[in-house]
Structures are given as C-alpha cells and as structure tokens.
C-alpha positions as CSV (number, residue, x, y, z in Angstrom):
1,M,-23.7,236.9,-43.9
2,L,-26.1,238.7,-44.2
3,T,-27.8,239.2,-41.0
4,L,-24.3,238.8,-39.5
5,I,-23.8,242.8,-41.0
6,A,-27.1,244.1,-39.9
7,L,-26.9,242.8,-36.7
8,L,-23.2,245.0,-36.3
9,L,-24.6,248.1,-37.8
10,A,-27.4,247.6,-34.8
11,L,-25.3,246.9,-32.2
12,F,-22.7,250.2,-33.3
13,L,-23.8,251.9,-35.5
14,L,-27.8,252.5,-35.8
15,P,-30.0,254.3,-33.1
16,S,-32.0,252.0,-30.9
17,P,-35.8,251.6,-33.6
18,W,-33.8,250.9,-36.7
19,G,-31.5,248.7,-34.8
20,V,-33.8,246.4,-34.9
21,I,-35.6,246.9,-37.5
22,V,-32.2,246.5,-40.2
23,V,-31.9,243.2,-38.5
24,V,-35.2,242.2,-38.7
25,C,-35.3,242.7,-42.7
26,A,-31.5,241.1,-43.3
27,A,-33.5,238.2,-41.4
28,V,-36.4,238.2,-43.6
29,V,-33.8,238.8,-47.0
30,D,-31.9,236.3,-45.7
31,L,-34.7,233.5,-44.9
32,I,-35.8,234.3,-48.3
33,E,-32.6,233.1,-49.6
34,T,-32.4,230.4,-48.5
35,G,-35.2,229.4,-49.9
36,A,-34.9,230.2,-52.8
37,F,-31.8,228.6,-52.9
38,V,-33.0,224.9,-52.2
39,W,-35.8,225.1,-54.2
40,W,-33.4,226.2,-56.9
41,S,-31.3,223.2,-56.3
42,R,-33.7,220.8,-56.0
43,R,-35.5,221.3,-59.1
44,R,-32.0,221.0,-60.8
45,R,-31.5,217.8,-58.9
46,R,-35.3,216.6,-60.2
47,R,-34.6,217.4,-63.5
48,T,-30.5,216.6,-64.6
49,S,-30.0,213.0,-63.2
50,P,-26.7,211.7,-63.4
51,S,-26.0,208.8,-66.0
52,V,-22.7,207.2,-64.6
53,G,-20.9,204.3,-66.2
54,A,-19.6,202.3,-69.0
55,Q,-23.4,200.7,-69.5
56,T,-24.8,204.1,-70.2
57,V,-23.1,204.4,-73.7
58,V,-25.6,201.2,-75.1
59,G,-28.2,202.1,-77.2
60,R,-26.1,204.9,-78.8
61,S,-24.7,206.2,-81.8
62,G,-21.1,206.5,-83.1
63,V,-18.7,207.1,-85.7
64,A,-16.3,204.3,-86.7
65,V,-13.0,206.2,-85.9
66,G,-11.0,204.0,-87.7
67,W,-11.7,200.3,-90.0
68,I,-13.3,198.4,-87.6
69,G,-13.0,194.2,-87.8
70,P,-13.2,193.1,-86.2
71,S,-11.4,195.5,-83.8
72,G,-11.5,199.5,-84.1
73,Q,-12.0,202.3,-82.3
74,V,-15.5,204.0,-82.5
75,R,-16.8,207.8,-81.3
76,V,-19.4,207.4,-79.2
77,D,-20.2,211.2,-77.4
78,G,-17.2,212.5,-78.0
79,E,-15.2,210.0,-76.1
80,I,-12.6,207.6,-78.5
81,W,-13.5,203.6,-77.2
82,Q,-12.0,200.8,-78.9
83,A,-14.8,198.4,-79.7
84,R,-15.4,195.3,-81.9
85,S,-17.7,194.7,-84.3
86,S,-18.8,191.0,-86.3
87,E,-19.2,192.7,-89.6
88,A,-17.1,195.2,-90.9
89,V,-17.8,199.0,-90.5
90,E,-15.7,201.9,-92.6
91,A,-13.5,205.1,-91.4
92,G,-16.8,207.1,-90.6
93,G,-19.3,204.9,-90.5
94,A,-22.1,204.9,-88.4
95,V,-22.2,202.5,-85.8
96,T,-24.5,201.6,-82.6
97,V,-22.9,200.5,-79.4
98,V,-25.0,197.4,-78.1
99,A,-23.4,196.0,-75.6
100,V,-19.8,196.6,-72.8
101,D,-17.6,193.8,-72.1
102,G,-15.4,195.7,-69.8
103,L,-13.7,199.4,-71.6
104,T,-14.8,197.6,-75.2
105,L,-17.9,198.3,-77.2
106,D,-19.2,195.7,-78.7
107,V,-21.0,198.1,-82.0
108,V,-23.4,196.9,-85.7
109,P,-23.0,198.9,-88.2
110,G,-25.4,201.7,-89.1
111,A,-27.1,204.0,-86.7
112,R,-30.9,203.1,-84.8
113,E,-33.5,206.0,-84.5
114,A,-34.0,207.2,-81.0
115,G,-37.8,207.0,-79.9
C-alpha cells in the first residue's frame, strides 16, 4: 500500500529525483514489513500448535459439577461434559479424564499430577 501511495506521489507531485527516491524507500519499507509479518506468523504457528477434538481432554483434570455415580457432569478446562465413573464422586471433587466415548467422558476420582 505504501508503494502505491509513493508511486502516485512520484507521478503527480514530486520532481524527478525525489520521486524515484520516495518510490525506492517505500518499496524497501514494504518488503521489510512483509518479511516481518511472515516471520511473526511462522513463529506463532510453531510455538502454539492448536489441539482439537475430544481426545485432547484425556489425561486432564476436572471438577465434578454434580454427584457422579455412575453418571453426572464434570467441568474440564471451563467446559461442562457428561461423565461417568465406576466410583462415586462428590460434587466439587477432583476427577481425571481417562477416556472419551462420544461426548461422554470416562473419569476416575482424584487429580493426577502433570509431569
């Protein structure tokens, strides 16, 4: 965009030597900006790879929203999921996700340490 403005200035307003200087400077600035934006976008893409899908919650800790025994609801990463457990879990109790079956999480009581 800067190069386009510089070209218009060079054609209509600036005398001969200054028009060329303005166009060259604008082109250099545009190239530097483009290179910086490409570098920044690649840097972020490598650093934060998106995780998608229900399987990404396996191994995460959560909190029981209601009593689970054999089923209820849990909050994992701010989202409320249907859950089932082979052991009773009291409301507010910590759980760990061990499997996903459709939109239902299989959980066990207690939180496992990440490591």
